[in-house]
C-alpha positions in Angstrom: 31.5 18.8 86.4 27.9 17.2 86.0 27.3 15.3 83.0 23.6 14.4 82.4 22.8 12.1 79.8 19.0 11.8 78.6 17.6 8.7 76.4 14.6 9.9 75.3 11.7 7.4 74.1 13.9 4.4 74.3 16.4 3.1 77.0 20.0 3.4 76.8 22.1 0.4 77.2 24.9 1.0 80.2 27.6 0.6 77.3 25.9 3.7 75.6 26.0 5.8 78.7 29.3 5.3 79.8 30.8 5.8 75.9 28.6 9.1 76.7 30.1 9.9 79.9 34.0 9.2 78.6 33.8 11.3 76.0 32.0 14.2 77.7 34.8 13.9 80.6 37.4 14.1 78.0 36.2 17.5 77.0 37.0 19.1 80.4 40.3 18.3 79.7 40.1 20.9 77.2 38.2 23.8 79.0 38.2 23.3 82.7 35.6 25.8 83.3 32.9 23.6 81.7 30.3 23.2 85.1 27.6 21.0 83.1 27.4 18.9 80.0 23.8 17.6 78.8 23.4 14.8 76.5 19.8 14.0 74.6 19.6 10.9 72.7 16.6 10.4 70.6 15.5 8.5 67.6 14.3 10.9 64.6 11.4 9.4 63.5 10.7 8.1 60.3 13.0 4.8 61.2 15.5 5.4 58.3 19.1 5.0 58.3 20.5 8.1 59.4 17.9 8.7 62.5 20.1 8.9 65.6 20.0 12.5 67.6 22.2 13.7 69.9 21.9 17.0 71.1 25.1 18.6 73.4 24.7 21.3 75.4 28.0 22.6 77.5 27.5 25.1 80.1 30.3 27.5 81.4 30.0 30.4 83.4 27.9 32.9 81.4 28.2 31.1 78.5 26.2 27.9 76.8 27.2 26.1 73.7 25.2 23.8 71.9 25.6 20.9 69.2 23.0 18.7 67.1 24.1 16.1 65.1 22.4 12.7 63.4 24.0 9.9 62.1 23.7 6.0 61.9 24.6 5.3 65.3 24.5 7.2 68.7 28.2 6.7 68.9 28.7 8.4 65.8 26.2 11.1 66.7 27.7 11.5 69.9 31.5 11.8 68.6 30.5 14.4 65.5 28.7 16.8 68.5 31.2 16.8 70.6 34.1 17.6 67.8 31.3 20.3 66.7 31.4 21.7 70.5 35.4 21.5 70.3 35.4 23.8 67.8 32.9 26.2 69.2 35.1 26.4 72.0 38.4 26.6 70.4 36.9 29.7 68.5 35.4 31.5 71.6 38.9 30.7 73.6 40.8 32.7 70.7 38.4 35.8 70.8 39.0 36.2 74.1 
């Protein structure tokens, strides 16, 4: 599995990158068919309280799942987006 993390218009700390990578790898335990996870982190203008956005795309063979969440911190936004991805993956698993 390939995890790609992109910080848009800011420099992400090593701690934030490690956190995002750890959470993304945990997602693969639920679904081993995942081939790639893209995480895009950005600061939404204007600079107010809820201005940290995480967009997570999960790629599987012949399938793509995307979730975007905004929160006070990047860690919270990543957690919320991954929870949404997990729910989407569970729904797809139930349909098959």
